[in-house]
C-alpha positions as CSV (number, residue, x, y, z in Angstrom):
1,X,17.6,74.1,5.0
2,X,20.7,76.2,5.5
3,X,22.5,76.6,8.7
4,X,23.1,80.0,10.2
5,X,25.7,80.9,12.7
6,X,24.3,81.9,16.1
7,X,22.5,85.2,15.8
8,X,23.1,88.0,18.4
9,X,19.6,87.7,19.9
10,X,17.8,89.3,21.6
11,X,18.9,92.5,20.0
12,X,19.9,95.5,22.1
13,X,17.3,98.3,22.2
14,X,19.1,100.5,19.6
15,X,21.1,98.0,17.5
16,X,24.1,99.3,15.6
17,X,24.6,98.7,11.9
18,X,26.9,95.7,12.4
19,X,24.4,94.0,14.6
20,X,21.6,94.7,12.1
21,X,23.9,93.3,9.4
22,X,24.3,90.1,11.3
23,X,20.5,89.5,11.5
24,X,19.4,91.1,8.2
25,X,18.9,87.9,6.2
26,X,17.0,86.3,9.1
27,X,14.8,89.5,9.2
28,X,14.2,89.4,5.5
29,X,13.3,85.7,5.7
30,X,10.8,86.3,8.5
31,X,12.8,84.3,11.0
32,X,13.1,86.9,13.8
33,X,10.7,87.2,16.7
34,X,8.3,90.2,16.7
35,X,10.4,92.4,19.1
36,X,13.7,91.8,17.2
37,X,11.9,92.3,13.9
38,X,10.5,95.6,15.1
39,X,14.0,96.8,16.2
40,X,15.4,95.9,12.8
41,X,12.5,97.6,10.9
42,X,13.0,100.8,13.0
43,X,16.8,100.7,12.2
44,X,16.1,100.3,8.5
45,X,13.7,103.2,8.5
46,X,16.4,105.5,9.9
47,X,19.7,104.2,8.5
48,X,20.0,104.9,4.8
49,X,22.9,102.5,4.3
50,X,21.2,99.5,5.9
51,X,17.9,100.3,4.3
52,X,19.6,100.3,0.9
53,X,21.3,97.0,1.6
54,X,18.0,95.4,2.7
55,X,16.1,96.7,-0.3
56,X,18.9,95.5,-2.7
57,X,18.9,92.0,-1.2
58,X,15.1,91.8,-1.5
59,X,15.1,93.0,-5.1
60,X,17.8,90.5,-6.1
61,X,16.1,87.5,-4.5
62,X,12.6,88.6,-5.9
63,X,14.1,89.1,-9.4
64,X,15.6,85.6,-9.3
65,X,12.4,84.1,-8.1
66,X,10.4,85.9,-10.9
67,X,12.9,84.9,-13.6
68,X,13.2,81.3,-12.4
69,X,10.1,80.2,-10.5
70,X,11.3,76.6,-11.0
71,X,14.5,77.3,-9.2
72,X,15.3,74.8,-6.4
73,X,14.6,76.4,-3.0
74,X,18.1,75.2,-2.0
75,X,19.6,77.4,-4.6
76,X,17.8,80.4,-3.1
77,X,19.0,79.3,0.3
78,X,22.6,79.3,-1.0
79,X,22.1,82.8,-2.4
80,X,20.8,84.1,0.8
81,X,23.5,82.3,2.7
82,X,26.0,84.1,0.5
83,X,24.4,87.4,1.2
84,X,24.5,86.6,4.9
85,X,28.3,86.1,4.7
86,X,28.7,89.3,2.6
87,X,26.7,91.2,5.2
88,X,28.8,89.8,8.1
89,X,32.0,90.5,6.2
90,X,31.0,94.1,5.6
91,X,30.0,94.5,9.2
92,X,33.2,93.0,10.5
93,X,35.4,94.9,8.0
94,X,36.7,92.0,6.0
95,X,36.0,88.5,4.6
96,X,34.9,85.7,6.9
97,X,35.9,82.1,6.5
98,X,33.6,80.1,4.2
99,X,31.0,78.1,6.1
100,X,30.3,74.5,5.3
């Protein structure tokens, strides 16, 4: 199981892109509560940039799972953790320190 940094929950009523970016991987992994998930879904419907980012992450992870169904779930966890860091970096405007 990978560790995530503390998420900004609960989300504000109309979350900005950087907030959605911080919780995107948790949303895609089904780890948000119903209210927060609904707010992210609404944002993704209206924000082209965030919608493209979410769709891209989903396609990459799905393609890897299809190509390598035997892949260790920890490897998928590392990939989604990497995407999590990329999303945070993009939202914050620069690279973050590697997490351990």
